[in-house]
N, C-alpha and C positions, 0 to 999 in steps of 0.2 A: 525527508528528501527522497524523491522518486528515483529509482535506478533504471537506466536505459541500457540494457545489456543484451540486446538481440543478437549481437555478434560475439557473445561469450564463447571462449574455447578452453579446452583443457590443456594439460602440459604437453600434449602431442599435437596441438592445434586442431583438435576435433571439435566441431560445433555440436550443440544439442538439438536434435531434430525429431527423434522418435521416442515416444513414451509408451511403455508397457505397463498396464494397470492390472494387478491381480486382485480380483474382487472376492475371492474365496480360496481357502486352502483345502477345501473338500473336493472329492472327485468320486464319481460312480464307477470308474475304471480302476484297475490296479496294474497298470503297465509295468513290467519288471524294470524297465530302464528309468522309471520315474518314481512310482510308489509301489514297490514290491509288496505283495499281499502278506508275506510272512512278517513284515515289519508294521505295515499299516492295516492291522486287523480290526476287528469289531471293537476292541478295547482301546484303540488308539485315540488319544484326546486331541482334537483339533482346537483351534482358537475359540474362546468364548465370544459371544456376540459383542460384548462391551469393548473388546480389544480391536475389533474390526472397524476400519474406516467407514463412516457413513457416506451416502451418496453426495451429500452436501460438502463434506470434507474433500472427497475425491474431486468434485467439480471445481472447488476453490483452488486446489493444488494444480489441477490441469490448466486453469486460467493463468496461474503464475508461470507454469512451465511454458505456456504458449508465448508469454511475454519475453522469454529467452530464445525464441525461435522454433519451438516445437510445433510441427504442423500435422503430425500423425499421432493418433491415439489408438492403441490396440488393447482391447479388453481380453484378459486372460484369467487363468486360475492357477491351480485346481481346474475344475470344470465350471466356467463362468455361468452357465445356464442353470446351475444349482442355486444361484443367488436370487432370492425372491425379488420380484418387481424390477428386474434388470432393465427393461425398456425405459423406466424412469431415469436411470442414470444415462442411458444412451441419449435421451432427449436433452438432458442438461449439457452433456459434452458436445453434442452436435450443434448446440446454440452458441458455442464459443467461436467468435468470428475467425480467429487465426487457425483453428483446427480444420484442415481441409479434407482429412481422411479419417473416418471412424470405422474401425474394423474389429473383428472378434475371432479369436481362435477357440475352437470347440472340438470335442470328440464326436459331436454330431448326434449323440443318442437322444437328446431332448430337443433337437433343432427343428424338426419338421413342424411340431405344434407351436413353436414360438417364432418361426421365420417371419410371418406377416407382421406381427407386433413389432419385431425388431426393425424391420424395414420401415414401418410407419413411424417409428420413433426417431429415425434418422441414421440408422446403421447403413453404411455404404456397401460392405462386402464381408465375406467370411472366409476363413481358412479352416478346413476340416482335417483332423488327424485321422489317417486311415493307413495302417501299415501293410495291409494285404486285402485283396478281394477273395482270397481263399478262406473259407469259413474255419477250417481247422487251424490254420496259421493265425488268423485274426483272433480266434478264441484264446489261443495261447498267449498272444501278445497283449491282449487287453486285460488278462488276468481274471476275468469274470465269466468267461464262457459265452460272451455275446457274439452272435453271428453278424456278418457284414451287411445283411439286407437292410436293416433299419437305418444304418448310416448312409447307405447308397440312396435310399428313399429320401433321406433328409437333404442330401446334396441336390437331388432333383427338385425338391421343394424349394430350397434356397434359390436355385436358378429360376424357378417359376415366378418367384416374387421379386426378382431383380437384384439379389445380393451377389452381384457379379463384378469383376471376374472372380470365380471361385478357385481357390488354391487348395490342393490336397497335399498334406505333409506326411511323408512316410519315413520313419527312422529305419535305417537298414542295418541289421545286426546279423553277423555270421552265426549260423546255427539256429536262427529264429526264422526270419523271412528271407534268408539267403543261404542256400546250399549250392545249387547249380545256377542260381540266379533266375530260375523260371518264374518264381512268384513276383519278382520285380518287373520282369517283362510283361507278365499278365496284368499287373496293375497299370503299367504305362499303356498297354494296348486297350484296356477297358475304357480309359478316358481319352484316347486318341480321337480327334475329330469332334469332341464335345465342346471345345472352347475352354474347358477347365485345365488348369496347369498343375501337374503333379511335380512336387519338389522332393527329391530324395536327399535325406539328411544323414551324414555320417554319424554313427553312434558315438555320443560324446560322454565325457566323464563329468556330467553335471551332478552336483551334490556329492554325497558320500556313501549312499546306501544301495546303489544299483549294481555293485560288483563289476564295474567297468574293467575291461581288459583290452589292451591295444590289439591283441590278435583277433578280437571279435569285430574290429572296425573293418568295414568294406569301403575301400577308397572310392572317391568320386571317379577316378579314372577307370576302375573296374566296373562301376555301375554304368557309366556312359558306354564303355566298350561292349558290355553285354547287351544293352538295348540297341545300340547302333548295329550290331551284327544281324538283327532281325528287322529293325525299323531304322533305316539310315538317318543319321543326324548331322547337323552342322552347327557350329557355335554362332551365336549372335550377340551383339552388344547389350550391355545392361541398360535398364530403363532410366537409372539415375545414379549419381555418385553415392557410394555407400551401400548399394544393394547387396544383400548377403548371398543371393543365389546366382550361380553362373547359369546362363541361359543357353539352351540348345533347341533348335526347331527341327521338325521332321522335314526331310528333303522333298517329300511329296506335298508339302504345304498343309498338312493336316493338324497343325498345332505345335506346341512347344512343351518342354519339360525344363526343370531346373535341378541343380545339385547344390547342396550347401556343404562345403568341404572345410568345416571348422577345424578338423584334425589335421588333414594332409595339406591344406592350403589356407591357413588362417587369414582372416581379413580384419584383424584388430585395428590396423592403421586407418581404416575408413569407418570405424564404428561410431555411430552418432546416437546410440540408444542408452536410455536410462530406464530403470525399473522401479515401480512403486509396489511394495509388498502389501499383502492383505492387511497387515497391522500398521501400515503407514510408514515403513522405512524406505528410504531411497537407496538403491543399489546401482552402482555405476558399471557393473559387469555381470554377465550371466554366471560367472565363476567366482564371484566375490566371496570373501570370507566374512565380511560384516557390512552392515548398513548403518545409516544414520536416521534416527526417528524424526519424522516431520509431524506425526500425530501429536506427540507430547507438547511441543511448543504451540501448536494450533489450539489444543485444548486448554493450555495455560493462558490463552488470550493474546498470542503474538499477532502483531499487525502484519499487513501484506508486505510492507517494506522490510520488516524484520525477517519474514520468511524468505523474501527475495535474497537478502544478504546471506542467509544460511545456505540456500540452494547455490548461490554463486560461489560461496567458499568451497562447497563440496565439489562442484564441477571444475573449478579452476585448479584444484589439486589432483584431479583425476589423472592417473598414469597407468591404468589397467591395460595389460596386453597378455593375458594368461595363455591364450591359444598359441600365440607366437612363442612364448617361453616354453610351452609344452613341446612344440614342434622342434625347438632348438635344443631340447633336453637341458635347459638351464639348471644348474646345480641347486638353486634354491627352490625347486619345485615341491619340496616337502613342506607344505603350507598347512595352516590351521584348517579345520573343517570348513568346507564351502557351503553356501546357502543351498537348500534343496530347491529343485526346479518348480515344484508345485506351489512354493511360497511366493515365487516372483514370475511365474509364467516362463514360456520358452524363449 
């Protein structure tokens, strides 16, 4: 019997709308807040190929999620552009009728040479991670000593082929790219007037290995005040319900920026996201402690209806609100180890 569950909601009445798909757990950067080099060194063992979802498995699951109301699919990693033949997957996902927005989050290092292929395959837009335009700071924060020029060139190339609007994500960490705030102002100024949107992200305690400390978090209020002092800002409404970034535009009309305040102003109550890990587990929160495998039942021959029933059972039991609990200092915050960000994307 077919299930008609497009209005499926979780225990907090949140629908399913956004799917994050991690296509690889590998990355060519070693950003300290995600994959610190001292842990993820040359000897670190990533997933063997046989354990990684195939493109066909990903596309099948995406179709099933679309049947529950998912309209946005974001390809993530690790660094997704390390996955061989990625445009083939983009083509398959873009062909799913209910998926209206196919996007990709990348560190940009391999983007310039793949941008046209990705656009031709059906990718709509990209988000590029760039924590600073200052080479010394950027080299420190990517953990590999790479300068910012190649990423900046990739952003321009993506714009040239029409992968717009382009968003630039910058994690703001005290002592890294925030001392007096100058590096953040410079990043905002660099993209002011380009049509690209810089989104400043509060440093989060994703995973277990980044040494997160609350005193290294720079609040959204601090970030906005620092930029506003040099380039006056005003708040503007969100684009849609559940949008994670708070929006601000320059008063002179030269563009906008965003801040993602997961630590100081959590938005769990409007979260419509689910995440599919590289090895085929579904996670209902960025800070989840465990997932549920979808790969194993698929490979055991489960029908679409059986998979729908499993997905529905997972989502209707969803009660995640980790960031709100963190902000409220809830006593039960001593939880089992959380999934690492490179396994499920940001």
